[in-house]
C-alpha atoms as an extended CHARMM CRD file, in Angstrom:
* protein
*
       194  EXT
         1         1  MET       CA            104.6430000000        4.0510000000        7.0970000000  PROA      1               0.0000000000
         2         2  ASN       CA            101.9410000000        6.3650000000        8.3530000000  PROA      2               0.0000000000
         3         3  LYS       CA             98.1980000000        5.6440000000        8.3050000000  PROA      3               0.0000000000
         4         4  GLU       CA             97.6180000000        7.5150000000        5.0290000000  PROA      4               0.0000000000
         5         5  GLU       CA            100.3700000000        5.5580000000        3.2620000000  PROA      5               0.0000000000
         6         6  ILE       CA             98.9620000000        2.2630000000        4.5650000000  PROA      6               0.0000000000
         7         7  ILE       CA             95.4000000000        3.1180000000        3.4800000000  PROA      7               0.0000000000
         8         8  ASN       CA             96.7260000000        4.1610000000        0.0560000000  PROA      8               0.0000000000
         9         9  GLU       CA             98.2580000000        0.7040000000       -0.3840000000  PROA      9               0.0000000000
        10        10  PHE       CA             94.8210000000       -0.8250000000        0.2600000000  PROA      10              0.0000000000
        11        11  ILE       CA             93.1540000000        1.6350000000       -2.1330000000  PROA      11              0.0000000000
        12        12  LYS       CA             95.7200000000        0.9600000000       -4.8900000000  PROA      12              0.0000000000
        13        13  ALA       CA             95.1340000000       -2.7690000000       -4.4540000000  PROA      13              0.0000000000
        14        14  GLY       CA             91.3510000000       -2.3390000000       -4.7860000000  PROA      14              0.0000000000
        15        15  ALA       CA             91.0080000000       -3.8390000000       -1.3040000000  PROA      15              0.0000000000
        16        16  LEU       CA             88.5420000000       -1.3150000000        0.1610000000  PROA      16              0.0000000000
        17        17  LEU       CA             85.1450000000       -2.5020000000       -1.0220000000  PROA      17              0.0000000000
        18        18  GLU       CA             81.6950000000       -0.9390000000       -0.7150000000  PROA      18              0.0000000000
        19        19  GLY       CA             78.3460000000       -2.7370000000       -0.6730000000  PROA      19              0.0000000000
        20        20  HSD       CA             76.4420000000       -4.7790000000        1.9170000000  PROA      20              0.0000000000
        21        21  PHE       CA             78.6720000000       -7.3000000000        3.6340000000  PROA      21              0.0000000000
        22        22  GLU       CA             77.8350000000       -9.8900000000        6.2280000000  PROA      22              0.0000000000
        23        23  LEU       CA             81.0830000000      -10.4080000000        8.0910000000  PROA      23              0.0000000000
        24        24  SER       CA             82.2640000000      -13.7240000000        9.5450000000  PROA      24              0.0000000000
        25        25  SER       CA             81.1630000000      -12.4220000000       12.9470000000  PROA      25              0.0000000000
        26        26  GLY       CA             77.5700000000      -12.0740000000       11.6960000000  PROA      26              0.0000000000
        27        27  LEU       CA             77.7670000000       -8.2820000000       11.7970000000  PROA      27              0.0000000000
        28        28  HSD       CA             76.8000000000       -6.2430000000        8.7290000000  PROA      28              0.0000000000
        29        29  SER       CA             78.8400000000       -3.4660000000        7.1740000000  PROA      29              0.0000000000
        30        30  ALA       CA             78.7270000000       -1.1240000000        4.1800000000  PROA      30              0.0000000000
        31        31  LYS       CA             82.4930000000       -1.4540000000        3.7310000000  PROA      31              0.0000000000
        32        32  TYR       CA             84.8250000000       -4.4200000000        3.6470000000  PROA      32              0.0000000000
        33        33  ILE       CA             88.5970000000       -4.6920000000        3.6190000000  PROA      33              0.0000000000
        34        34  GLN       CA             89.7230000000       -7.5790000000        1.4080000000  PROA      34              0.0000000000
        35        35  CYS       CA             93.3000000000       -8.1720000000        2.5990000000  PROA      35              0.0000000000
        36        36  ALA       CA             93.7880000000      -10.9690000000        0.0700000000  PROA      36              0.0000000000
        37        37  LYS       CA             93.8570000000       -8.2950000000       -2.6660000000  PROA      37              0.0000000000
        38        38  VAL       CA             96.6290000000       -6.4310000000       -0.8510000000  PROA      38              0.0000000000
        39        39  MET       CA             98.5990000000       -9.6570000000       -0.5200000000  PROA      39              0.0000000000
        40        40  MET       CA             98.3120000000      -10.4540000000       -4.2770000000  PROA      40              0.0000000000
        41        41  ASP       CA            101.2460000000       -8.1900000000       -5.0810000000  PROA      41              0.0000000000
        42        42  HSD       CA            104.3350000000       -9.6350000000       -3.4190000000  PROA      42              0.0000000000
        43        43  TYR       CA            106.0900000000       -6.2520000000       -3.3470000000  PROA      43              0.0000000000
        44        44  ARG       CA            103.1560000000       -4.6740000000       -1.5140000000  PROA      44              0.0000000000
        45        45  ALA       CA            102.8030000000       -7.7110000000        0.7690000000  PROA      45              0.0000000000
        46        46  GLU       CA            106.4870000000       -7.5750000000        1.6420000000  PROA      46              0.0000000000
        47        47  LYS       CA            106.3820000000       -3.8360000000        2.3280000000  PROA      47              0.0000000000
        48        48  LEU       CA            103.3130000000       -4.0040000000        4.5890000000  PROA      48              0.0000000000
        49        49  CYS       CA            104.3540000000       -7.1470000000        6.4450000000  PROA      49              0.0000000000
        50        50  LYS       CA            107.8720000000       -5.8300000000        6.9970000000  PROA      50              0.0000000000
        51        51  GLU       CA            106.3320000000       -2.8010000000        8.7180000000  PROA      51              0.0000000000
        52        52  LEU       CA            104.0200000000       -5.0530000000       10.7230000000  PROA      52              0.0000000000
        53        53  ALA       CA            106.9290000000       -7.2680000000       11.7940000000  PROA      53              0.0000000000
        54        54  LYS       CA            108.7730000000       -4.1760000000       13.0780000000  PROA      54              0.0000000000
        55        55  LYS       CA            105.7370000000       -3.0780000000       15.1020000000  PROA      55              0.0000000000
        56        56  ILE       CA            105.2730000000       -6.5530000000       16.5490000000  PROA      56              0.0000000000
        57        57  MET       CA            108.9380000000       -6.8990000000       17.5390000000  PROA      57              0.0000000000
        58        58  ALA       CA            108.9420000000       -3.5020000000       19.2560000000  PROA      58              0.0000000000
        59        59  ASN       CA            106.7920000000       -5.0890000000       22.0010000000  PROA      59              0.0000000000
        60        60  ILE       CA            108.2180000000       -8.6060000000       22.2260000000  PROA      60              0.0000000000
        61        61  LYS       CA            111.0910000000       -9.2050000000       24.6040000000  PROA      61              0.0000000000
        62        62  THR       CA            111.5480000000      -12.9530000000       24.0940000000  PROA      62              0.0000000000
        63        63  THR       CA            112.3800000000      -15.3230000000       21.2720000000  PROA      63              0.0000000000
        64        64  ILE       CA            109.6270000000      -16.5620000000       18.9830000000  PROA      64              0.0000000000
        65        65  ASP       CA            109.5850000000      -20.1660000000       17.7920000000  PROA      65              0.0000000000
        66        66  ILE       CA            106.7830000000      -20.0330000000       15.2470000000  PROA      66              0.0000000000
        67        67  VAL       CA            104.1430000000      -17.7820000000       13.6610000000  PROA      67              0.0000000000
        68        68  VAL       CA            100.6150000000      -19.2150000000       13.7940000000  PROA      68              0.0000000000
        69        69  SER       CA             97.5980000000      -17.8860000000       11.8950000000  PROA      69              0.0000000000
        70        70  PRO       CA             93.9260000000      -18.7080000000       11.4580000000  PROA      70              0.0000000000
        71        71  ALA       CA             92.8930000000      -19.7530000000        7.9500000000  PROA      71              0.0000000000
        72        72  MET       CA             91.9400000000      -18.3460000000        5.5950000000  PROA      72              0.0000000000
        73        73  GLY       CA             92.5910000000      -14.6390000000        6.0150000000  PROA      73              0.0000000000
        74        74  GLY       CA             95.6460000000      -14.9130000000        8.2200000000  PROA      74              0.0000000000
        75        75  VAL       CA             97.5640000000      -17.4570000000        6.1320000000  PROA      75              0.0000000000
        76        76  LEU       CA             99.3200000000      -15.0810000000        3.7110000000  PROA      76              0.0000000000
        77        77  VAL       CA             99.9300000000      -12.3660000000        6.2960000000  PROA      77              0.0000000000
        78        78  GLY       CA            101.2900000000      -14.9000000000        8.7910000000  PROA      78              0.0000000000
        79        79  TYR       CA            103.5610000000      -16.4200000000        6.1630000000  PROA      79              0.0000000000
        80        80  GLU       CA            105.0120000000      -13.0790000000        5.0900000000  PROA      80              0.0000000000
        81        81  VAL       CA            105.5010000000      -11.8240000000        8.6670000000  PROA      81              0.0000000000
        82        82  ALA       CA            107.2410000000      -15.1250000000        9.4660000000  PROA      82              0.0000000000
        83        83  ARG       CA            109.4440000000      -14.6890000000        6.3890000000  PROA      83              0.0000000000
        84        84  GLN       CA            110.3970000000      -11.1970000000        7.5350000000  PROA      84              0.0000000000
        85        85  LEU       CA            111.3070000000      -12.5930000000       10.9730000000  PROA      85              0.0000000000
        86        86  ASN       CA            113.0720000000      -15.6530000000        9.5420000000  PROA      86              0.0000000000
        87        87  LEU       CA            110.6450000000      -17.9990000000       11.3110000000  PROA      87              0.0000000000
        88        88  PRO       CA            108.4760000000      -20.9370000000       10.2640000000  PROA      88              0.0000000000
        89        89  SER       CA            104.7460000000      -20.3690000000        9.8770000000  PROA      89              0.0000000000
        90        90  ILE       CA            101.7590000000      -22.6540000000       10.1930000000  PROA      90              0.0000000000
        91        91  PHE       CA             98.0150000000      -22.1700000000       10.2220000000  PROA      91              0.0000000000
        92        92  PHE       CA             94.8880000000      -23.6150000000       11.7430000000  PROA      92              0.0000000000
        93        93  GLU       CA             92.0440000000      -24.6400000000        9.4350000000  PROA      93              0.0000000000
        94        94  ARG       CA             88.3680000000      -24.9610000000       10.2240000000  PROA      94              0.0000000000
        95        95  VAL       CA             87.1290000000      -28.5330000000       10.1610000000  PROA      95              0.0000000000
        96        96  ASN       CA             83.4470000000      -28.8230000000       11.0480000000  PROA      96              0.0000000000
        97        97  GLY       CA             83.6190000000      -25.3430000000       12.5550000000  PROA      97              0.0000000000
        98        98  GLN       CA             86.6330000000      -26.0550000000       14.8040000000  PROA      98              0.0000000000
        99        99  PHE       CA             90.2590000000      -25.0420000000       14.3310000000  PROA      99              0.0000000000
       100       100  GLU       CA             92.5800000000      -27.9700000000       13.6430000000  PROA      100             0.0000000000
       101       101  LEU       CA             96.2020000000      -28.3450000000       12.6770000000  PROA      101             0.0000000000
       102       102  ARG       CA             96.4810000000      -30.3620000000        9.4630000000  PROA      102             0.0000000000
       103       103  ARG       CA             99.1130000000      -30.9250000000        6.7500000000  PROA      103             0.0000000000
       104       104  GLY       CA            101.5770000000      -32.3300000000        9.2910000000  PROA      104             0.0000000000
       105       105  PHE       CA            101.7490000000      -29.0280000000       11.2070000000  PROA      105             0.0000000000
       106       106  GLU       CA            102.4930000000      -29.1970000000       14.9070000000  PROA      106             0.0000000000
       107       107  ILE       CA            103.1720000000      -26.9300000000       17.8330000000  PROA      107             0.0000000000
       108       108  LYS       CA            105.7280000000      -28.4150000000       20.1710000000  PROA      108             0.0000000000
       109       109  LYS       CA            104.9710000000      -28.1420000000       23.8710000000  PROA      109             0.0000000000
       110       110  GLY       CA            106.2040000000      -24.8050000000       25.1910000000  PROA      110             0.0000000000
       111       111  PHE       CA            106.7410000000      -23.2660000000       21.7490000000  PROA      111             0.0000000000
       112       112  LYS       CA            106.5610000000      -19.4880000000       21.9290000000  PROA      112             0.0000000000
       113       113  CYS       CA            103.9510000000      -18.5600000000       19.3270000000  PROA      113             0.0000000000
       114       114  LEU       CA            103.1850000000      -15.2940000000       17.5790000000  PROA      114             0.0000000000
       115       115  MET       CA             99.5530000000      -15.2130000000       16.3870000000  PROA      115             0.0000000000
       116       116  VAL       CA             99.1570000000      -13.1490000000       13.1980000000  PROA      116             0.0000000000
       117       117  GLU       CA             95.8670000000      -12.2360000000       11.4880000000  PROA      117             0.0000000000
       118       118  ASP       CA             94.8840000000      -10.1240000000        8.5090000000  PROA      118             0.0000000000
       119       119  ILE       CA             92.0920000000       -8.0910000000       10.1440000000  PROA      119             0.0000000000
       120       120  ILE       CA             90.6690000000       -8.0650000000       13.6500000000  PROA      120             0.0000000000
       121       121  THR       CA             87.0890000000       -6.8380000000       13.9280000000  PROA      121             0.0000000000
       122       122  THR       CA             85.5190000000       -8.5760000000       16.9340000000  PROA      122             0.0000000000
       123       123  GLY       CA             88.4800000000      -10.7870000000       17.8000000000  PROA      123             0.0000000000
       124       124  LEU       CA             86.4950000000      -14.0170000000       17.4320000000  PROA      124             0.0000000000
       125       125  SER       CA             88.9100000000      -15.7680000000       15.0230000000  PROA      125             0.0000000000
       126       126  SER       CA             91.9050000000      -14.4750000000       16.9630000000  PROA      126             0.0000000000
       127       127  ASN       CA             90.4980000000      -15.8180000000       20.2330000000  PROA      127             0.0000000000
       128       128  GLU       CA             89.7390000000      -19.1790000000       18.6210000000  PROA      128             0.0000000000
       129       129  CYS       CA             93.2660000000      -19.3450000000       17.2090000000  PROA      129             0.0000000000
       130       130  ILE       CA             94.8370000000      -18.3900000000       20.5530000000  PROA      130             0.0000000000
       131       131  SER       CA             92.7680000000      -21.0630000000       22.3340000000  PROA      131             0.0000000000
       132       132  ALA       CA             93.8160000000      -23.6530000000       19.7460000000  PROA      132             0.0000000000
       133       133  ILE       CA             97.4860000000      -22.7080000000       20.1620000000  PROA      133             0.0000000000
       134       134  LYS       CA             97.1960000000      -23.2190000000       23.9320000000  PROA      134             0.0000000000
       135       135  GLU       CA             95.3380000000      -26.5250000000       23.4860000000  PROA      135             0.0000000000
       136       136  HSD       CA             98.2900000000      -27.7490000000       21.3910000000  PROA      136             0.0000000000
       137       137  GLY       CA            100.7920000000      -26.8130000000       24.1060000000  PROA      137             0.0000000000
       138       138  GLY       CA            101.9770000000      -23.4990000000       22.6810000000  PROA      138             0.0000000000
       139       139  GLU       CA            102.4870000000      -20.2730000000       24.5780000000  PROA      139             0.0000000000
       140       140  VAL       CA            101.1850000000      -17.1380000000       22.8730000000  PROA      140             0.0000000000
       141       141  ILE       CA            103.6990000000      -14.3340000000       23.3890000000  PROA      141             0.0000000000
       142       142  GLY       CA            102.2550000000      -11.7170000000       21.0330000000  PROA      142             0.0000000000
       143       143  THR       CA             99.6930000000      -10.9120000000       18.3580000000  PROA      143             0.0000000000
       144       144  GLY       CA             99.5850000000       -8.8140000000       15.2350000000  PROA      144             0.0000000000
       145       145  CYS       CA             97.3480000000       -7.8930000000       12.3100000000  PROA      145             0.0000000000
       146       146  LEU       CA             97.4430000000       -5.6160000000        9.3060000000  PROA      146             0.0000000000
       147       147  ILE       CA             94.2470000000       -3.7710000000       10.2270000000  PROA      147             0.0000000000
       148       148  ASP       CA             92.5510000000       -3.4600000000       13.6120000000  PROA      148             0.0000000000
       149       149  ARG       CA             88.9200000000       -2.6480000000       12.8210000000  PROA      149             0.0000000000
       150       150  SER       CA             88.0580000000       -2.9240000000       16.5140000000  PROA      150             0.0000000000
       151       151  MET       CA             89.9800000000        0.2950000000       17.2210000000  PROA      151             0.0000000000
       152       152  GLY       CA             91.7210000000       -1.4950000000       20.0800000000  PROA      152             0.0000000000
       153       153  LYS       CA             88.4730000000       -2.7580000000       21.6260000000  PROA      153             0.0000000000
       154       154  ALA       CA             88.7240000000       -6.4410000000       20.6770000000  PROA      154             0.0000000000
       155       155  ASP       CA             89.6050000000       -8.4240000000       23.7920000000  PROA      155             0.0000000000
       156       156  ILE       CA             91.9800000000      -11.1940000000       22.7610000000  PROA      156             0.0000000000
       157       157  GLY       CA             93.9640000000      -11.2560000000       25.9910000000  PROA      157             0.0000000000
       158       158  PHE       CA             97.0430000000       -9.6370000000       24.4440000000  PROA      158             0.0000000000
       159       159  PRO       CA             97.9420000000       -6.2140000000       23.0710000000  PROA      159             0.0000000000
       160       160  ILE       CA             97.3560000000       -6.0950000000       19.3110000000  PROA      160             0.0000000000
       161       161  ALA       CA            100.2060000000       -4.8040000000       17.1630000000  PROA      161             0.0000000000
       162       162  SER       CA             98.5980000000       -3.4920000000       13.9690000000  PROA      162             0.0000000000
       163       163  LEU       CA             99.7410000000       -1.4320000000       11.0260000000  PROA      163             0.0000000000
       164       164  THR       CA             96.7920000000        0.8340000000       11.6260000000  PROA      164             0.0000000000
       165       165  GLN       CA             93.3140000000        1.0310000000       13.0600000000  PROA      165             0.0000000000
       166       166  ILE       CA             90.3150000000        1.7900000000       10.8720000000  PROA      166             0.0000000000
       167       167  TYR       CA             86.7940000000        2.4470000000       12.0850000000  PROA      167             0.0000000000
       168       168  ILE       CA             84.0760000000        1.0260000000        9.8690000000  PROA      168             0.0000000000
       169       169  GLU       CA             80.5890000000        1.0260000000       11.3210000000  PROA      169             0.0000000000
       170       170  THR       CA             78.9560000000       -2.3680000000       11.7790000000  PROA      170             0.0000000000
       171       171  TYR       CA             75.3980000000       -3.3780000000       12.5800000000  PROA      171             0.0000000000
       172       172  ASP       CA             73.9860000000       -6.4990000000       14.1710000000  PROA      172             0.0000000000
       173       173  SER       CA             71.5090000000       -8.4010000000       12.0130000000  PROA      173             0.0000000000
       174       174  ASN       CA             68.5060000000       -6.9190000000       13.8670000000  PROA      174             0.0000000000
       175       175  ASN       CA             69.6310000000       -3.3120000000       13.3710000000  PROA      175             0.0000000000
       176       176  VAL       CA             70.7170000000       -3.1140000000        9.7220000000  PROA      176             0.0000000000
       177       177  PRO       CA             69.6210000000        0.3070000000        8.3790000000  PROA      177             0.0000000000
       178       178  ASP       CA             67.0490000000        0.3210000000        5.5730000000  PROA      178             0.0000000000
       179       179  TRP       CA             69.5090000000        1.8860000000        3.1030000000  PROA      179             0.0000000000
       180       180  LEU       CA             71.9180000000       -0.9950000000        3.6910000000  PROA      180             0.0000000000
       181       181  SER       CA             69.1740000000       -3.6530000000        3.6570000000  PROA      181             0.0000000000
       182       182  ALA       CA             68.2570000000       -2.4860000000        0.1510000000  PROA      182             0.0000000000
       183       183  ILE       CA             71.6630000000       -3.7160000000       -1.1140000000  PROA      183             0.0000000000
       184       184  ALA       CA             72.1940000000       -7.4260000000       -1.8390000000  PROA      184             0.0000000000
       185       185  ILE       CA             74.3180000000       -9.1330000000        0.8340000000  PROA      185             0.0000000000
       186       186  THR       CA             77.8060000000      -10.4360000000        0.0880000000  PROA      186             0.0000000000
       187       187  LYS       CA             79.3950000000      -12.8790000000        2.5480000000  PROA      187             0.0000000000
       188       188  PRO       CA             83.1370000000      -12.5240000000        1.9540000000  PROA      188             0.0000000000
       189       189  GLY       CA             84.4520000000      -14.3310000000        5.0660000000  PROA      189             0.0000000000
       190       190  SER       CA             85.5770000000      -17.9460000000        5.2030000000  PROA      190             0.0000000000
       191       191  ARG       CA             84.3610000000      -19.0110000000        8.6520000000  PROA      191             0.0000000000
       192       192  LYS       CA             81.3000000000      -20.8630000000        7.3580000000  PROA      192             0.0000000000
       193       193  ILE       CA             82.8470000000      -22.4510000000        4.2830000000  PROA      193             0.0000000000
       194       194  ARG       CA             82.4330000000      -26.2350000000        4.3960000000  PROA      194             0.0000000000
């Protein structure tokens, strides 16, 4: 799939939103990509994640034991990529602001882990997930996401395999333009959900 075809899948799913969004990172944006809407249709999810799995595997030269994702956004993408690769998938959840494995999930010492996200903007959730994998004895051997909003600039310590990169301008909370400040803020991320 080329970039135009990928973007069209997001448009058809109604996943490219406009408004005033405060992202999980605290940055503000006039556009938001809601990957959950893309993942609602299992045919679309399968198609996109199959392509992502191919891109990820093009750079991995070792076996993978498990796919690990950060909740919430990465859960569906991680599951479907794992399904495409015939691997198990688990996810970290935020408990009091910290990533924890729950639901009986575990990472065995030395497991080779593939970290999969929905979108990477600053890399904060990815870095937290990678740190949590290491704390549980796993070895991260690759990363992937549907959309890389950082345009390759997010530093997560590993190359990022993404379906495509999309630039969407962001603003820190002290530099939100007046035209954007005039629009009511929506906080679509899940990082601060308690």
